[in-house]
C-alpha positions in Angstrom: 0.0 0.0 0.0 2.9 2.4 0.8 4.3 1.8 -2.7 1.0 2.5 -4.4 0.6 5.6 -2.3 4.0 6.8 -3.3 3.2 6.2 -7.0 0.0 8.1 -6.7 1.8 11.0 -5.0 4.4 11.0 -7.7 1.7 11.0 -10.4 -0.2 13.8 -8.8 3.0 15.9 -8.5 3.8 15.1 -12.1 0.4 16.0 -13.3 0.5 19.2 -11.2 3.8 20.2 -12.7 2.6 19.4 -16.2 -0.5 21.5 -15.6 1.5 24.4 -14.2 3.8 24.5 -17.2 1.4 23.3 -20.0 0.8 26.8 -21.1 3.4 28.3 -23.3 5.1 31.4 -21.8 4.0 34.6 -23.4 6.2 37.4 -24.8 6.8 40.1 -22.2 7.1 43.7 -23.6 7.8 47.0 -22.0 5.0 48.7 -20.2 4.9 51.3 -23.1 3.6 48.5 -25.3 1.6 46.2 -23.1 0.1 46.8 -19.7 -0.4 44.0 -17.2 -0.8 43.7 -13.5 1.8 42.4 -11.1 0.4 38.9 -11.0 0.8 38.5 -14.8 4.5 39.6 -14.7 5.1 37.2 -11.7 3.6 34.3 -13.7 5.7 35.1 -16.7 8.9 35.5 -14.7 8.3 32.0 -13.3 7.4 30.6 -16.8 10.5 32.0 -18.6 12.8 31.1 -15.7 11.4 27.6 -16.0 12.2 27.5 -19.7 15.7 28.7 -19.1 16.3 26.1 -16.4 15.1 23.4 -18.9 17.8 24.6 -21.3 15.8 26.3 -24.0 17.6 27.3 -27.1 15.4 30.4 -27.5 17.7 33.3 -26.4 14.6 35.6 -26.2 13.7 33.7 -23.0 16.3 35.8 -21.3 14.9 39.0 -22.6 11.4 38.1 -21.5 12.5 36.9 -18.1 14.4 40.2 -17.7 11.4 42.3 -18.9 9.0 40.5 -16.5 11.3 41.3 -13.6 11.8 44.9 -14.7 8.1 45.6 -15.3 7.1 44.0 -12.0 9.7 45.9 -10.0 9.7 49.4 -11.6 6.1 49.8 -12.8 4.0 47.6 -10.6 4.9 46.9 -7.0 8.5 47.1 -5.9 7.8 46.0 -2.3 6.0 42.9 -3.4 8.7 42.2 -6.0 11.3 42.5 -3.3 9.4 40.2 -0.9 9.4 37.4 -3.6 13.0 37.8 -4.7 15.0 34.6 -4.8 14.4 32.3 -7.7 12.4 33.8 -10.5 12.6 37.4 -9.3 16.2 38.7 -9.3 18.0 42.0 -9.5 18.5 43.1 -13.1 22.2 43.0 -12.7 22.1 39.4 -11.5 20.1 38.3 -14.5 22.6 40.1 -16.8 25.5 38.2 -15.1 23.7 34.9 -15.6 23.0 35.7 -19.3 26.7 36.6 -19.9 27.6 33.1 -18.8 24.9 31.4 -20.9 24.4 33.5 -24.0 27.5 35.6 -24.4 28.1 37.6 -27.6 24.5 37.3 -28.6 22.1 40.0 -29.6 19.9 39.2 -26.6 22.8 39.6 -24.2 23.9 42.9 -25.7 20.3 44.1 -25.4 20.3 43.3 -21.7 23.7 44.9 -21.2 22.3 48.1 -22.7 20.1 48.4 -19.5 23.2 48.2 -17.3 24.3 51.8 -16.6 27.2 50.9 -14.4 29.6 51.3 -17.4 28.5 54.7 -18.3 27.1 56.2 -21.6 30.1 55.2 -23.7 29.9 51.5 -22.7 26.2 51.6 -23.2 26.7 52.9 -26.8 29.2 50.2 -27.3 26.7 47.5 -26.6 24.1 49.2 -28.8 26.6 49.1 -31.6 27.3 45.4 -31.0 23.6 44.6 -30.9 23.0 46.6 -34.1 25.8 44.7 -35.9 24.0 41.5 -35.3 20.4 42.7 -36.0 20.7 46.3 -37.5 17.1 47.6 -36.9 15.5 45.0 -34.6 12.3 46.3 -33.0 14.0 46.1 -29.6 16.7 48.5 -30.6 14.7 51.2 -32.3 14.1 53.5 -29.2 17.8 53.1 -28.2 18.9 54.0 -31.7 16.7 57.1 -31.8 18.0 58.2 -28.5 21.6 57.8 -29.6 20.9 59.9 -32.8 19.1 62.5 -30.8 21.9 62.9 -28.2 24.5 63.1 -31.0 22.4 65.3 -33.2 22.9 62.9 -36.1 20.0 64.0 -38.3 20.9 61.7 -41.2 20.9 58.6 -39.1 17.8 59.7 -37.1 15.8 60.1 -40.4 16.9 56.6 -41.4 16.1 55.0 -38.0 12.7 56.7 -37.9 11.9 55.5 -41.4 12.9 51.9 -40.4 10.6 52.2 -37.3 7.7 53.5 -39.4 8.2 50.7 -42.0 8.4 48.0 -39.4 4.8 48.6 -38.2 6.0 48.1 -34.7 4.6 51.4 -33.5 0.8 51.2 -33.1 -1.2 53.2 -35.6 -3.2 54.7 -32.7 -0.1 56.3 -31.2 0.9 57.8 -34.6 -2.6 59.2 -35.1 -2.6 60.8 -31.7 0.8 62.4 -32.4 -0.5 63.6 -35.8 -3.6 65.1 -34.2 -1.5 67.0 -31.7 1.1 68.2 -34.3 -1.5 69.3 -36.8 -3.3 71.5 -34.3 -0.3 73.7 -33.4 0.8 77.1 -34.7 3.7 77.4 -37.1 7.2 77.0 -35.6 5.8 76.0 -32.2 7.6 74.3 -29.3 5.8 71.3 -28.0 7.0 70.0 -24.7 6.5 66.2 -24.2 7.6 63.8 -21.6 6.9 60.0 -21.9 7.9 57.4 -24.5 4.5 57.2 -26.2 4.3 61.0 -26.1 7.7 61.5 -27.8 8.7 58.8 -30.3 5.6 58.8 -32.4 6.1 62.6 -33.0 9.8 62.1 -34.0 8.9 59.2 -36.3 6.2 61.3 -38.1 8.5 64.3 -38.4 11.4 62.4 -39.7 9.8 59.5 -41.7 6.7 61.3 -43.0 7.8 65.0 -42.9 4.7 65.9 -40.9 5.1 69.3 -39.2 8.9 69.3 -39.1 8.6 73.0 -38.2 7.5 72.1 -34.7 10.2 71.6 -32.1 9.2 68.5 -30.1 11.2 68.8 -27.0 11.3 66.0 -24.5 11.5 67.7 -21.1 13.0 64.8 -19.2 15.8 64.3 -21.8 16.5 68.1 -21.7 18.1 67.6 -18.3 20.9 65.8 -20.2 23.5 68.4 -21.3 24.4 66.9 -24.7 20.8 66.9 -25.8 19.7 70.3 -24.4 22.8 72.2 -25.5 22.5 71.5 -29.2 18.7 71.7 -29.3 18.7 75.1 -27.6 21.5 76.4 -29.7 19.9 75.2 -33.0 16.5 76.8 -32.1 17.8 80.1 -30.8 17.0 79.4 -27.2 19.3 80.9 -24.6 21.5 78.3 -23.0 20.7 76.8 -19.6 23.3 75.6 -17.2 22.7 73.8 -14.0 24.8 74.8 -11.0 24.0 71.7 -9.0 22.1 68.4 -9.2 19.0 69.7 -7.4 18.4 72.1 -10.2 18.2 69.3 -12.8 14.4 69.1 -12.7 11.8 69.2 -15.5 10.0 72.2 -14.1 13.2 74.2 -14.4 13.3 73.4 -18.1 9.7 74.7 -18.5 10.5 77.8 -16.4 13.5 78.6 -18.6 11.6 78.3 -21.8 8.7 80.5 -20.6 11.0 83.2 -19.4 13.3 83.2 -22.4 11.4 82.2 -25.5 9.1 85.0 -26.7 9.2 84.5 -30.5 7.6 81.0 -30.6 4.3 79.7 -29.2 4.9 77.2 -26.4 2.6 74.2 -25.9 2.8 71.4 -23.4 1.3 68.0 -24.2 -1.7 67.1 -22.0 0.0 63.7 -21.4 2.9 65.4 -19.6 2.7 65.4 -15.8 1.0 68.6 -14.6 3.5 69.1 -11.8 6.2 70.2 -14.2 4.2 73.3 -15.1 2.1 73.8 -12.0 3.6 77.3 -11.4 2.0 78.4 -14.6 -1.3 76.5 -14.5 -3.4 79.6 -14.9 -1.6 80.6 -18.1 -1.8 77.3 -19.9 -5.0 76.9 -21.9 -6.4 73.6 -23.2 -6.7 73.6 -27.0 -6.9 69.9 -27.6 -4.3 67.3 -26.9 -2.0 70.1 -25.5 -2.1 73.3 -23.5 -1.0 76.6 -25.0 1.0 79.0 -22.9 -0.4 82.6 -23.1 0.0 85.7 -20.9 -3.4 86.9 -22.1 -6.6 84.9 -22.0 -8.1 83.9 -25.4 -11.0 81.9 -26.7 -9.4 78.5 -26.3 -12.7 76.8 -26.6 -13.1 78.0 -30.2 -9.6 76.6 -31.0 -10.4 73.3 -29.2 -13.7 73.0 -31.2 -12.0 73.7 -34.5 -9.2 71.1 -33.8 -11.7 68.4 -32.8 -14.2 69.0 -35.6 -11.9 69.9 -38.5 -8.4 68.7 -37.8 -8.4 65.6 -35.7 -8.6 62.1 -37.1 -10.9 60.2 -34.8 -12.3 57.3 -36.7 -9.6 55.0 -35.2 -11.4 55.4 -31.9 -14.9 54.6 -33.4 -13.7 51.4 -35.0 -10.4 49.6 -34.8 -9.5 47.1 -37.6 -5.9 46.4 -36.5 -4.8 43.5 -34.3 -1.7 45.1 -32.8 0.0 43.6 -29.8 0.2 47.0 -28.2 -3.5 47.9 -28.3 -3.7 48.1 -24.5 -1.1 50.9 -24.6 -3.2 52.7 -27.2 -6.3 52.3 -25.2 -4.6 53.9 -22.2 -3.2 56.7 -24.3 -6.7 57.4 -25.7 -7.9 58.3 -22.2 -6.2 61.6 -22.9 -9.0 62.5 -25.2 -11.6 62.4 -22.4 -10.9 65.9 -21.0 -11.3 67.3 -24.5 -14.5 65.5 -25.2 -15.9 66.5 -21.8 -15.1 70.2 -22.4 -16.7 70.2 -25.9 -19.6 68.1 -24.7 -20.5 70.8 -22.1 -20.2 73.4 -24.8 -22.5 71.5 -27.2 -25.1 71.2 -24.4 -25.0 74.9 -23.6 -25.2 75.9 -27.3 -28.1 73.5 -27.9 -26.2 71.2 -30.3 -27.7 68.1 -28.7 -27.0 65.7 -31.6 -23.3 66.6 -31.6 -23.3 66.2 -27.8 -24.7 62.7 -28.0 -22.2 61.6 -30.7 -19.3 62.9 -28.6 -20.6 61.3 -25.5 -20.8 57.9 -27.4 -17.2 58.4 -28.5 -16.2 59.1 -24.9 -17.9 56.0 -23.7 -15.9 53.9 -26.2 -12.7 55.4 -25.0 -13.6 55.0 -21.3 -14.7 51.4 -21.8 -11.5 50.3 -23.7 -9.4 52.2 -21.2 -11.1 50.5 -18.2 -12.2 53.7 -16.5 -16.0 53.8 -17.1 -16.5 55.6 -13.8 -15.3 58.8 -15.5 -18.5 58.8 -17.5 -20.2 60.1 -14.4 -18.9 63.6 -15.3 -20.8 63.4 -18.6 -23.9 62.5 -16.8 -23.6 65.6 -14.5 
């Protein structure tokens, strides 16, 4: 009986193990492309670590394991991640060290090393070059290549990289359309301040690959803290130089302050997707005109501008119906939430002006955005 009991126990454990790992691990992308909760990243970290322990020949397993760790720690819940460190959750540097022993001199290893900032910018560029030699314009490399071109002010290579990015179809159409909508609504030779990845790269791709509104200076506020980027951008665009005396001054709000105080010959806008705390000192002088706020010392009829942008300039059919099956749709759905303040402002205007049919159509569009973005509770403001 003891023998039979042992056999049953072994079978149960075997079946349990088979069940646990019967599902194929899924690709793990950056949070700027796919959005998941902590539990999902934990599951994938376990799954990809299991594949690596089994001796998989797929080197991307290391990238996905690394990404699962990175997303869980940085963007989800660092405390929970730290509480579960040990086997499948490890420090990024430890994963890179293990990868160096197992998959040295591979594209995947070089990609992981690009995240290791211990060697400084020069060493980081070296690993980007090594990775590019193996797979010149791999989707994983594109943001890194654009950053390198931007920092070095290499316009020729930047144009080529952006064209490669556009041709690859890696960037979701929804992000490109939102960038287009914002760019097309700005005055000539404007400065548009942006901040995040999905609020920056689509603009640069459209400007360099499709030549859409190249007159607009799309300035990433976070990157402007970096001297090499800020110095050439300011000089090339006639903006007085800005030097930081100490580390505490290197803040995004100081970049905004410098531009407002020193640029008087170009209209300044800030993307509505940028964090409001970087321009909180000037909140009463930024006016919503669509997907961005315009800085103005004097008040103006920004509602008329907003209405014209939404009714006559913006492409919005991609919100009404989506015929693409892109792996980054969840990121697009989150980005589209940025349209809700615009829709609400215009919805109230339509009601007040008696344009009820337009109001209902806009409300239906807002409901679609809210539902896909998982924030249907915001529709209560439309009801009020």
